[in-house]
TIVONU-707988 format. One record per atom (N, C-alpha, C): x, y, z; residue in one letter. Coordinates in pm, whole numbers, padded with zeros to 5 digits, always signed. Layout:
residues N
XYZa;...
***
This chain:
residues 283
-02792-06634+02058x;-02722-06510+02091x;-02577-06522+02042x;-02531-06420+01971x;-02394-06419+01922x;-02304-06344+02019x;-02190-06401+02044x;-02093-06332+02130x;-02044-06205+02061x;-02017-06100+02140x;-01970-05974+02080x;-01827-05987+02030x;-01783-05894+01947x;-01642-05894+01905x;-01550-05878+02025x;-01430-05930+02011x;-01330-05913+02117x;-01300-05766+02140x;-01286-05730+02266x;-01258-05590+02299x;-01109-05557+02293x;-01026-05660+02299x;-00882-05637+02308x;-00810-05697+02188x;-00709-05630+02144x;-00627-05678+02034x;-00515-05766+02087x;-00449-05845+02003x;-00335-05925+02050x;-00226-05837+02108x;-00149-05890+02204x;-00047-05808+02269x;+00066-05772+02173x;+00127-05660+02202x;+00243-05614+02126x;+00369-05665+02195x;+00453-05733+02121x;+00579-05783+02175x;+00687-05678+02151x;+00755-05637+02257x;+00857-05533+02248x;+00993-05598+02261x;+01072-05606+02155x;+01205-05668+02163x;+01297-05592+02257x;+01390-05664+02320x;+01486-05600+02408x;+01489-05666+02544x;+01565-05606+02634x;+01581-05658+02770x;+01537-05547+02866x;+01408-05537+02895x;+01359-05428+02979x;+01403-05443+03125x;+01431-05329+03186x;+01475-05323+03326x;+01361-05268+03412x;+01337-05333+03524x;+01229-05289+03614x;+01257-05150+03668x;+01153-05069+03671x;+01163-04937+03731x;+01139-04947+03882x;+01185-04849+03952x;+01164-04846+04097x;+01016-04827+04128x;+00964-04909+04218x;+00825-04894+04263x;+00826-04880+04415x;+00758-04781+04468x;+00759-04763+04614x;+00692-04880+04685x;+00745-04921+04801x;+00684-05033+04875x;+00541-05002+04916x;+00463-05106+04929x;+00327-05090+04978x;+00327-05044+05123x;+00231-04963+05164x;+00222-04924+05305x;+00175-05039+05392x;+00185-05020+05522x;+00136-05119+05617x;+00230-05236+05638x;+00358-05218+05606x;+00454-05325+05629x;+00479-05347+05778x;+00514-05467+05815x;+00538-05500+05956x;+00687-05519+05983x;+00719-05533+06109x;+00857-05559+06149x;+00888-05707+06127x;+00888-05745+06000x;+00896-05887+05964x;+00980-05904+05839x;+01069-06002+05842x;+01148-06041+05726x;+01107-06182+05685x;+01076-06200+05557x;+01046-06332+05503x;+01172-06385+05435x;+01219-06502+05478x;+01335-06567+05417x;+01288-06693+05348x;+01320-06708+05221x;+01278-06826+05147x;+01398-06892+05080x;+01389-07023+05065x;+01484-07101+04988x;+01407-07199+04903x;+01471-07257+04805x;+01400-07352+04719x;+01381-07486+04788x;+01481-07529+04867x;+01477-07660+04933x;+01524-07645+05077x;+01490-07740+05165x;+01527-07726+05307x;+01676-07711+05332x;+01760-07776+05252x;+01905-07763+05270x;+01948-07616+05270x;+01878-07534+05193x;+01919-07395+05176x;+01877-07305+05291x;+01783-07348+05372x;+01735-07264+05482x;+01764-07322+05620x;+01826-07441+05626x;+01850-07508+05754x;+01920-07417+05855x;+02027-07349+05813x;+02104-07269+05909x;+02035-07138+05945x;+01945-07092+05862x;+01864-06976+05902x;+01768-07019+06012x;+01704-07134+05993x;+01615-07186+06098x;+01693-07212+06227x;+01812-07267+06215x;+01895-07298+06333x;+01924-07172+06413x;+01937-07059+06345x;+01970-06933+06412x;+01851-06875+06489x;+01731-06908+06450x;+01612-06848+06510x;+01600-06880+06658x;+01554-06783+06734x;+01513-06806+06873x;+01360-06797+06879x;+01304-06846+06987x;+01158-06843+07009x;+01084-06906+06889x;+01133-07021+06846x;+01077-07083+06726x;+00937-07138+06749x;+00857-07126+06647x;+00730-07197+06643x;+00698-07230+06498x;+00635-07345+06479x;+00605-07391+06344x;+00459-07369+06310x;+00435-07345+06183x;+00298-07325+06138x;+00282-07372+05995x;+00160-07359+05944x;+00131-07390+05805x;+00041-07281+05748x;+00066-07248+05624x;-00017-07153+05551x;-00071-07224+05428x;-00203-07246+05426x;-00267-07320+05316x;-00201-07457+05297x;-00155-07515+05408x;-00092-07647+05403x;+00058-07645+05383x;+00117-07528+05358x;+00261-07518+05334x;+00332-07478+05464x;+00430-07557+05508x;+00492-07533+05639x;+00588-07416+05639x;+00602-07356+05756x;+00701-07251+05777x;+00744-07252+05923x;+00855-07185+05951x;+00904-07168+06087x;+00913-07018+06114x;+00866-06977+06229x;+00873-06837+06270x;+00960-06825+06395x;+01037-06719+06403x;+01121-06696+06520x;+01177-06556+06518x;+01288-06539+06592x;+01350-06407+06605x;+01499-06417+06577x;+01551-06314+06511x;+01695-06293+06497x;+01724-06151+06542x;+01800-06138+06649x;+01829-06007+06708x;+01700-05930+06737x;+01599-06003+06779x;+01471-05942+06812x;+01377-05921+06695x;+01427-05937+06574x;+01342-05915+06458x;+01263-06041+06426x;+01136-06023+06394x;+01051-06136+06357x;+01090-06184+06217x;+01111-06315+06206x;+01153-06376+06080x;+01068-06499+06053x;+01019-06511+05930x;+00950-06631+05886x;+01036-06697+05778x;+01056-06827+05792x;+01139-06902+05699x;+01053-07011+05634x;+01058-07018+05501x;+00984-07123+05432x;+01060-07163+05307x;+01018-07276+05248x;+01079-07323+05123x;+00972-07324+05015x;+01015-07302+04892x;+00921-07291+04781x;+00908-07418+04699x;+01008-07505+04706x;+01019-07611+04607x;+01098-07558+04488x;+01145-07650+04404x;+01233-07614+04294x;+01154-07563+04174x;+01206-07459+04110x;+01147-07410+03986x;+01067-07283+04003x;+01047-07214+03890x;+00987-07082+03893x;+00838-07084+03929x;+00766-07188+03888x;+00624-07194+03922x;+00605-07211+04072x;+00678-07306+04133x;+00669-07325+04278x;+00711-07198+04352x;+00820-07136+04307x;+00869-07016+04375x;+00767-06903+04367x;+00703-06888+04252x;+00601-06785+04234x;+00482-06810+04327x;+00437-06934+04331x;+00320-06968+04413x;+00344-06939+04560x;+00454-06989+04615x;+00478-06975+04758x;+00509-06829+04794x;+00587-06762+04712x;+00618-06622+04741x;+00492-06537+04744x;+00406-06554+04645x;+00281-06477+04641x;+00196-06505+04764x;+00183-06631+04798x;+00100-06670+04912x;+00151-06607+05042x;+00280-06615+05066x;+00335-06568+05192x;+00345-06415+05197x;+00375-06352+05085x;+00380-06206+05084x;+00242-06147+05108x;+00140-06205+05045x;+00005-06152+05063x;-00048-06176+05204x;-00015-06290+05263x;-00063-06320+05397x;+00008-06239+05504x;+00140-06234+05498x;+00218-06177+05609x;+00264-06033+05584x;+00258-05986+05461x;+00301-05850+05427x;+00438-05816+05488x;+00542-05892+05457x;+00674-05866+05517x;+00732-05733+05470x;+00820-05680+05550x;+00890-05557+05512x;+00986-05583+05398x;+01037-05706+05388x;+01127-05743+05280x;+01127-05894+05265x;+01170-05939+05147x;+01187-06080+05118x;+01333-06104+05083x;+01394-06201+05150x;+01530-06244+05118x;+01522-06388+05066x;+01587-06414+04955x;+01595-06551+04905x;+01739-06597+04912x;+01762-06712+04975x;+01898-06764+04986x;+01903-06905+04930x;+02023-06946+04890x;+02038-07080+04839x;+02159-07093+04749x;+02159-07197+04667x;+02272-07226+04581x;+02242-07188+04437x;+02347-07181+04357x;+02333-07151+04216x;+02455-07204+04142x;+02438-07235+04015x;+02552-07281+03938x;+02643-07165+03901x;+02770-07195+03885x;+02873-07093+03862x;+02893-07072+03712x;+02811-06986+03654x;+02822-06958+03512x;+02941-06867+03483x;+02981-06789+03582x;+03103-06707+03576x;+03219-06794+03626x;+03318-06819+03542x;+03426-06910+03578x;+03512-06859+03693x;+03502-06731+03727x;+03580-06676+03837x;+03520-06708+03974x;+03396-06755+03977x;+03329-06785+04103x;+03367-06925+04149x;+03397-06938+04280x;+03435-07066+04337x;+03320-07123+04420x;+03331-07251+04449x;+03233-07314+04537x;+03229-07242+04671x;+03112-07194+04710x;+03096-07125+04837x;+03103-06974+04828x;+03154-06918+04718x;+03149-06774+04700x;+03003-06729+04696x;+02974-06618+04759x;+02836-06568+04770x;+02819-06444+04683x;+02715-06445+04601x;+02679-06329+04522x;+02548-06272+04575x;+02550-06144+04607x;+02431-06071+04649x;+02375-06004+04524x;+02248-06026+04497x;+02190-05985+04370x;+02173-05835+04352x;+02277-05769+04305x;+02260-05631+04263x;+02162-05625+04147x;+02160-05734+04071x;+02064-05753+03962x;+02020-05898+03964x;+01889-05921+03950x;+01834-06054+03930x;+01755-06052+03801x;+01769-06153+03717x;+01702-06149+03588x;+01653-06287+03545x;+01573-06288+03439x;+01520-06411+03381x;+01582-06430+03243x;+01650-06543+03223x;+01714-06564+03093x;+01631-06650+02998x;+01509-06687+03038x;+01429-06775+02952x;+01300-06709+02903x;+01294-06577+02900x;+01178-06506+02848x;+01211-06454+02708x;+01157-06520+02606x;+01185-06479+02470x;+01168-06593+02373x;+01225-06578+02256x;+01218-06680+02151x;+01357-06739+02130x;+01366-06871+02144x;+01495-06938+02131x;+01524-06963+01983x;+01637-06909+01936x;+01671-06920+01795x;+01780-07021+01769x;+01844-07008+01655x;+01951-07099+01617x;+02069-07088+01712x;+02137-07200+01731x;+02254-07206+01819x;+02221-07159+01961x;+02097-07183+02002x;+02051-07153+02139x;+02058-07004+02173x;+02057-06918+02074x;+02057-06774+02101x;+01914-06728+02129x;+01897-06649+02235x;+01765-06603+02276x;+01737-06463+02222x;+01620-06448+02161x;+01570-06315+02128x;+01480-06270+02243x;+01531-06184+02328x;+01456-06140+02445x;+01349-06039+02407x;+01242-06039+02484x;+01138-05939+02462x;+01058-05917+02590x;+00990-05805+02594x;+00901-05772+02706x;+00761-05823+02673x;+00713-05918+02751x;+00578-05970+02728x;+00477-05887+02805x;+00351-05898+02764x;+00247-05820+02831x;+00231-05868+02975x;+00230-05772+03067x;+00221-05803+03209x;+00080-05796+03263x;+00061-05822+03391x;-00074-05828+03450x;-00143-05693+03462x;-00068-05584+03447x;-00127-05451+03457x;-00146-05387+03320x;-00135-05471+03215x;-00137-05415+03081x;-00006-05351+03044x;+00095-05373+03127x;+00228-05319+03104x;+00313-05423+03030x;+00442-05398+03025x;+00534-05496+02969x;+00628-05541+03080x;+00622-05669+03113x;+00698-05720+03227x;+00848-05709+03203x;+00922-05661+03303x;+01068-05654+03291x;+01130-05793+03287x;+01254-05797+03242x;+01337-05917+03248x;+01445-05902+03353x;+01490-05779+03374x;+01597-05749+03469x;+01538-05673+03589x;+01570-05721+03710x;+01516-05661+03833x;+01632-05618+03924x;+01658-05489+03936x;+01762-05443+04030x;+01723-05477+04174x;+01822-05511+04256x;+01797-05535+04397x;+01753-05408+04468x;+01681-05425+04576x;+01633-05310+04654x;+01752-05231+04710x;+01751-05099+04692x;+01865-05016+04730x;+01892-05021+04880x;+01787-05018+04962x;+01806-05023+05107x;+01869-05155+05148x;+01820-05265+05092x;+01873-05396+05128x;+02015-05414+05077x;+02045-05360+04960x;+02182-05367+04909x;+02277-05289+04999x;+02232-05175+05050x;+02315-05097+05141x;+02344-05174+05269x;+02242-05242+05321x;+02261-05322+05441x;+02348-05444+05414x;+02337-05500+05293x;+02423-05613+05257x;+02569-05568+05249x;+02593-05450+05195x;+02731-05399+05190x;+02786-05384+05332x;+02703-05340+05422x;+02746-05325+05561x;+02777-05463+05621x;+02693-05561+05590x;+02713-05696+05643x;+02841-05759+05589x;+02874-05730+05464x;+02995-05786+05403x;+03120-05747+05482x;+03120-05628+05540x;+03238-05577+05610x;+03272-05659+05735x;+03173-05721+05796x;+03197-05793+05922x;+03171-05943+05913x;+03108-05988+05804x;+03074-06130+05792x;+03199-06216+05774x;+03203-06330+05842x;+03314-06423+05833x;+03265-06555+05772x;+03293-06579+05643x;+03252-06707+05582x;+03326-06825+05644x;+03268-06942+05632x;+03339-07063+05671x;+03453-07089+05571x;+03559-07150+05619x;+03675-07174+05535x;+03660-07303+05455x;+03688-07295+05325x;+03693-07413+05241x;+03830-07479+05255x;+03857-07581+05177x;+03982-07656+05193x;+04106-07569+05174x;+04107-07487+05070x;+04227-07410+05039x;+04200-07260+05025x;+04085-07213+05064x;+04053-07071+05046x;+03936-07032+05135x;+03918-06903+05151x;+03803-06849+05221x;+03708-06790+05117x;+03585-06836+05110x;+03491-06781+05011x;+03473-06630+05029x;+03445-06564+04918x;+03418-06421+04922x;+03269-06396+04918x;+03228-06277+04959x;+03091-06230+04944x;+03098-06097+04872x;+03023-06084+04763x;+03023-05958+04690x;+02894-05941+04614x;+02869-05819+04567x;+02753-05794+04485x;+02777-05844+04343x;+02670-05880+04274x;+02684-05929+04138x;+02549-05950+04072x;+02549-06036+03971x;+02431-06057+03889x;+02391-06206+03892x;+02261-06230+03908x;+02207-06365+03919x;+02096-06380+03816x;+02097-06491+03742x;+01993-06512+03641x;+01921-06644+03666x;+01797-06650+03620x;+01710-06765+03649x;+01643-06818+03523x;+01622-06949+03522x;+01545-07014+03417x;+01516-07158+03459x;+01409-07214+03406x;+01366-07347+03449x;+01440-07459+03375x;+01572-07454+03379x;+01653-07562+03324x;+01767-07588+03421x;+01786-07715+03458x;+01891-07751+03553x;+02027-07757+03485x;+02032-07818+03366x;+02154-07823+03287x;+02129-07765+03149x;+02229-07699+03092x;+02213-07639+02960x;+02342-07657+02880x;+02333-07662+02746x;+02452-07681+02664x;+02540-07556+02660x;+02663-07574+02617x;+02760-07466+02619x;+02718-07348+02531x;+02654-07375+02417x;+02611-07265+02331x;+02511-07175+02402x;+02424-07235+02482x;+02326-07155+02559x;+02397-07077+02668x;+02493-07139+02733x;+02572-07071+02836x;+02641-06948+02776x;+02701-06964+02660x;+02773-06854+02596x;+02681-06738+02565x;+02560-06768+02519x;+02465-06661+02485x;+02419-06586+02609x;+02391-06660+02717x;+02348-06596+02841x;+02459-06506+02895x;+02581-06554+02892x;+02693-06473+02940x;+02709-06346+02859x;+02694-06358+02729x;+02712-06242+02643x;+02602-06139+02663x;+02480-06185+02679x;+02366-06093+02682x;+02338-06037+02821x;+02358-06118+02926x;+02314-06078+03060x;+02428-06063+03162x;+02546-06114+03131x;+02665-06104+03216x;+02641-06150+03361x;+02578-06265+03382x;+02555-06311+03519x;+02679-06377+03580x;+02682-06378+03712x;+02783-06453+03787x;+02732-06592+03825x;+02604-06601+03853x;+02542-06727+03896x;+02413-06750+03819x;+02375-06877+03806x;+02251-06913+03739x;+02175-07014+03824x;+02045-06994+03840x;+01962-07087+03916x;+01821-07089+03860x;+01722-07133+03940x;+01591-07165+03884x;+01473-07094+03952x;+01497-07001+04043x;+01383-06944+04115x;+01382-06792+04130x;+01495-06729+04154x;+01493-06592+04205x;+01438-06490+04106x;+01449-06517+03974x;+01391-06424+03879x;+01241-06412+03896x;+01174-06524+03919x;+01029-06520+03938x;+00994-06458+04072x;+01076-06483+04175x;+01052-06420+04306x;+01068-06269+04294x;+01170-06224+04221x;+01190-06081+04199x;+01070-06020+04128x;+01013-06094+04031x;+00898-06042+03958x;+00775-06031+04046x;+00752-06133+04130x;+00640-06127+04225x;+00656-06006+04318x;+00774-05990+04373x;+00796-05879+04466x;+00786-05744+04397x;+00825-05738+04272x;+00811-05614+04194x;+00664-05576+04182x;+00580-05670+04143x;+00439-05639+04124x;+00365-05622+04256x;+00407-05690+04360x;+00343-05673+04491x;+00412-05566+04575x;+00508-05496+04515x;+00574-05380+04576x;+00632-05415+04714x;+00712-05520+04714x;+00778-05567+04835x;+00928-05574+04809x;+01011-05505+04887x;+01155-05507+04865x;+01211-05649+04866x;+01303-05675+04772x;+01355-05810+04754x;+01506-05806+04735x;+01572-05908+04791x;+01715-05926+04769x;+01744-06076+04759x;+01824-06113+04659x;+01864-06253+04639x;+02008-06272+04687x;+02030-06379+04763x;+02163-06413+04815x;+02189-06559+04778x;+02284-06580+04687x;+02311-06715+04638x;+02460-06746+04645x;+02491-06872+04665x;+02630-06917+04672x;+02656-07021+04563x;+02774-07014+04503x;+02806-07102+04392x;+02827-07246+04433x;+02764-07338+04364x;+02783-07481+04388x;+02856-07540+04267x;+02787-07617+04185x;+02848-07674+04065x;+02871-07566+03959x;+02960-07592+03865x;+02970-07501+03751x;+02848-07521+03662x;+02812-07421+03586x;+02701-07434+03491x;+02745-07529+03380x;+02667-07634+03357x;+02707-07739+03264x;+02585-07814+03215x;+02607-07907+03124x;+02495-07979+03064x;+02437-08085+03157x;+02523-08152+03236x;+02477-08258+03327x;+02538-08235+03465x;+02476-08149+03546x;+02540-08107+03672x;+02508-08193+03793x;+02431-08300+03780x;+02373-08366+03897x;+02475-08408+04002x;+02577-08483+03964x;+02674-08531+04063x;+02752-08417+04126x;+02794-08319+04045x;+02866-08203+04099x;+02778-08124+04194x;+02651-08111+04158x;+02559-08037+04245x;+02546-08105+04381x;+02528-08236+04383x;+02512-08308+04509x;+02638-08297+04597x;+02752-08295+04534x;+02878-08287+04608x;+02904-08147+04663x;+02874-08044+04584x;+02917-07908+04617x;+02808-07821+04680x;+02682-07858+04664x;+02575-07770+04713x;+02565-07760+04865x;+02600-07862+04944x;+02589-07842+05089x;+02675-07728+05142x;+02800-07719+05096x;+02888-07609+05141x;+02834-07475+05093x;+02788-07470+04969x;+02732-07346+04917x;+02607-07305+04994x;+02521-07402+05027x;+02399-07372+05103x;+02433-07308+05237x;+02535-07359+05303x;+02577-07304+05432x;+02620-07158+05418x;+02699-07130+05315x;+02753-06994+05302x;+02642-06892+05272x;+02549-06930+05185x;+02439-06839+05154x;+02350-06815+05275x;+02320-06921+05349x;+02234-06907+05467x;+02301-06824+05575x;+02430-06847+05599x;+02500-06772+05704x;+02509-06624+05669x;+02531-06592+05540x;+02534-06450+05505x;+02393-06390+05512x;+02293-06467+05479x;+02155-06418+05493x;+02126-06379+05637x;+02173-06460+05731x;+02156-06426+05873x;+02228-06295+05905x;+02347-06276+05849x;+02420-06151+05872x;+02341-06031+05819x;+02276-06048+05706x;+02194-05939+05651x;+02073-05912+05740x;+02008-06019+05787x;+01892-05999+05878x;+01936-05924+06003x;+02054-05955+06054x;+02103-05884+06172x;+02122-05735+06143x;+02169-05703+06023x;+02182-05562+05985x;+02046-05496+05971x;+01949-05569+05917x;+01813-05517+05908x;+01758-05488+06045x;+01781-05580+06139x;+01732-05562+06276x;+01798-05441+06342x;+01929-05428+06322x;+02000-05316+06382x;+01952-05183+06324x;+01928-05178+06194x;+01880-05056+06131x;+01741-05020+06179x;+01657-05122+06199x;+01521-05096+06248x;+01524-05040+06390x;+01613-05092+06475x;+01624-05043+06612x;+01678-04900+06616x;+01762-04865+06516x;+01822-04733+06515x;+01728-04625+06464x;+01621-04664+06394x;+01528-04564+06342x;+01453-04500+06456x;+01436-04368+06451x;+01361-04301+06557x;+01214-04343+06555x;+01157-04358+06670x;+01017-04397+06682x;+00927-04285+06630x;+00821-04323+06560x;+00727-04223+06506x;+00621-04189+06612x;
***
C-alpha cells in the first residue's frame, strides 16, 4: 500500500514582528489568581503573604495555595527557561482555570536607565529569539505557523484590566529601600529568550528592534500560552544584573533584592484584584 500525497503544503513564513490581537477570556473562570515564578527565590515573599496555606502537587509538580485579602491564590515555580515555563503554565492553567496569571521574578537590565530593584510591569511582553539569526547577531524576525494554522505573534500586550489594576497599585505601593535610592515601579517592555548571557552586538539589535527595558528567559512563552488558552496575563519583573555576556556573579549578587521587589509588587497587584472583585456587583 502506498501512502497518499501530503495534504498540506510547507508553512509560509511571514517576515516582521507580529503583535497579538485581543482575544476574549474563556468562560468559566474562577475567583483564583495563579502566580508563577521561574525559581523559588522569586515567589518566596508571595508565599509568605498567603494565609490559610496548604501545599499540593499537580502531576508531581508542587504548589502552595492560600488567600490574599480573601482571594484564592495558587503559587508555583516553572523552572528556568521557556520550555519549562510553557509546560508548567499550560498544566496549571488547564487544571485550575485561573481568572488571571501573574508572573513575577527577576530580569537583566538591558535598558541602562533601569536600576537594581526597579520593577517593570509588562505593558508589552515579547520573544526576541523567534527568527533567523544573521550577521553581527542581527535577527530577522518572522511569524511562524501557530497551532491554529495561524501565525504566532512575537509581541504580546499585557491584559488591559490587569494593567489598569497595576497602575492603581503603583500609586500606593511602597518598595523596599536600596542603599542610596528607592526603586521605582512603572510600566514598560519585557523580552524573553533562552540565553542567559549574550554579546553586545546581540544586545544592540534587540534594543533597536524591540525597545525592551528588561530581558529574561520565561515570560514570552508564558504570554504565548495564555494568549492561546485565552487567559489574562501580566508579567512583573525587577532588574537584577545588567544584560551582559557573562552575568553569573552579578546575577547571584543582585537577584535577591530584585526578587523581593517583584514579589512584593505582585502582592500589591493581587490585593487590587481582590478589591476589584469584591467591588463588582453580584450577578
